[in-house]
N, C-alpha and C positions, 0 to 999 in steps of 0.2 A: 722466680718476681724479677730480681735485680734483670736478670735479662732480658727477660718481658719489657719492663720501664725500658730497657736502653733499643730495646728493638721500634718502642712505639716514640721514644723520645728522635729516634734517629728516622722516622717515616714522616713525622711531624716536620722534621727541619725540611726535609725533600718534598712535604705538599706544602711549605712555607715558598721556597724559592720558585719553585713548577707558578705559584699563583703569584707573586711577589714580580716574575720576569713578564708573566702575560699582564699584571694591570702595567709596568712599567712602556711596553710595545706600546700599549693601548688594545691590545686584541681584546680584552676586557673594558672595556669604556665605560664612562661615569654613571650610573644605573644598574648597571649590569647586572643581573642578581646569582650569586653564586649560593649553588644548588647542593648541598654536601655527599648527596646519594651520587651524583652525576660525577661529581670528581673524586670520588674516593673508587668511581667504578670505572675511569680514566686511568688512575694511579695506580690500582688494584690495589686496593688497600681499605680497610674498614674507616666510619666515619668519624671516628675519635681523634687522630690523629689528624686529617681536615678541621676540626672542630676546634683543635687547639693553633694549629696556625695561622685559621681566621682570628680569632681571640687576637696572635701576635697581631695583625696585619690593623686591628680595631682600635689596637694598642698607639699602633703607628697612625692612626688616621684613614689610614686607607681604605678599611670597610667599615661600613656603618652598619647597626641591624633597626632594623621597622616591626611594629607589632603587625603580629599576623601576615607579615611577607618576610622576615629571613634575614639574611644575609644581603648588602647591596655593596658594591665598588663604589668610595665616596663619592659623592658632585663635589664639585669648589664653588662656593659661591664667590660673589667680586670680591670681598671681605677675603677671605680665605684665600683666591688670589695674590692678594695687598700682600696680605700677612706671609705667605709661604715666597713670594718674588723678594719683600724686602728681607726676610730670613736669607734665602738661599747667595742675594748679594752678598751678603756679610759674612757669608761661613766660605762661599765658593770663593771670594777676595781675598781670606786669608788662604787659602788653600793654594790657588795659585801663585801669592807672596813665598810661600815657605816652599812650592815646588823648583819653582825657578830654577834657585842655585842646583837642584839635583838634573836638568835638562841640558839635553844632549845636544849639538847641534843638527843633530838625524831627528831629534822628537821636532827641535824648532821648522828644519824642513817641511817634514811630515805637518804638522799643523799647519804649514803654508802652501800648502800642495791640499788641503782638504778643503782651505777658504778660497783657496782658487777655484778647485769644483763648486762650492757655492757661488763663486762671482759668476759663472759658467748658465747657473742658471737661472739668475736674472732675470733675463729676455723672455724668458720660455718657463714663469715660474708656477712650477711646484711645492708647493708647502709641505708637506707633507717628505720629500727626501731632499728638504733646506733642513727642511727640521730634524732627520738621523743626523747630518753632516755638519749641524752646528752641534748638536751635543758629545759627536766624537772631535770635534775643534778642543772644546774645552777637555775633555776627559781624558785628550792629550799633554796639554797643563796644569790640570791638578791633579792626575792621577799617582804623581812626584810626589806627592805631599807624603811629609815625613809623624807628622801626627795622626795615627788612623782613625781617633774620635770623630777630628776634622771632617777626614773623609769619609767615614761615615755618614755625618751631620751633611754632607754633602751628594752620597748614594739617596737619603733617603730625602730631599730636596727635592731632587728631577724623578726623581717616581710621584714622588704626591702629583708635583706640576705635568704630569704626564697624561691627565685627560687634557688638559688646556694647549698646551706648547703648539699642537696643527693649528688650533682652529687660532692664536695668538697671531701667528706669520701669515695665516689667511685670513682675516679679518683688516690685516694692518699689514697688507703686502710691502708700503714701502720704506717702512723698517728695518727691512730685510736689507736696502738699498743701503744705511748708513750702518746697519751691523758690523756688514763684509769691515765696511773702514775702519770700525772700532777693532776688531779682529788683528787688524794690521796695526795698529798704533799698540796694541797689549803685545805682539811679538815683537817688536821693534824696542819696546821699551825692556822685555827678558832679553834681546840677546845682546843690547846696551847695558848688560848690568844697574840698571836704573835703581833707583833705593826701594826695595823690597815694599816701604809704604806707598809710590805712586803704583805697584805692580798692582796691589792690592785694593787702591782707591779706582785704577781706571778697571778692573774687572767689576768692582762694584756697582760702579758707574755702570757698565755698561748694561748690566742685569736688571738695575734699576731705568733706565732708558728702555728698555722694551717693556717694561710696564706701565710705565707713565704714555709710550704709545699708545697702548691699548686702550691706557684707562681716559686717554682723550677722548679715543676712535666712538669707547660708548659715548661719550657725552657727549659728539655731534648724533650720532646718530641716534640720543631719544630730541632733538631738537624737531 
């Protein structure tokens, strides 16, 4: 019985990671219906570990249950978006500040090269590719965070926003120009070994500026 429980737990973890990855990269977007039998078939396992995985995703607010419908990838409304962006701004700011002393010159150079690729996209804008590079840029700066709990909160925040990240830059393409400028300022602060609070505030305010640009555009669209 103990061995069977271990196998179930292991399969549940596999199903969880499989589903979480697809939600994160927007393969399963907001509102996508998660059919247990189909997922179990794709993973060659029973529905039990899949159900356990979906419960974990529900606890993380990435999945919701609807009566007579079942499990769906969670929709993100405007209030949810604001709360998630505010939270991510705080935790990512801290993670970037804590990570900064651990970053080598090569780490910083790699981040700068990614930002240069983002700048190159501005004339022929591709929101999806820009978004992917944006996540890569920030990951290079916060992944060295020595606090695993803070780092996990950052990962959760990026995953929760996965359904809206493309639409943010697509809806507010002008924000991309200012975003890459702010990236350079964050890199300048890290390279100069600036006060950790200055780095934290720059990273946090960068995230919040994107949020505000989105909200301002939504408000203009209503007029």
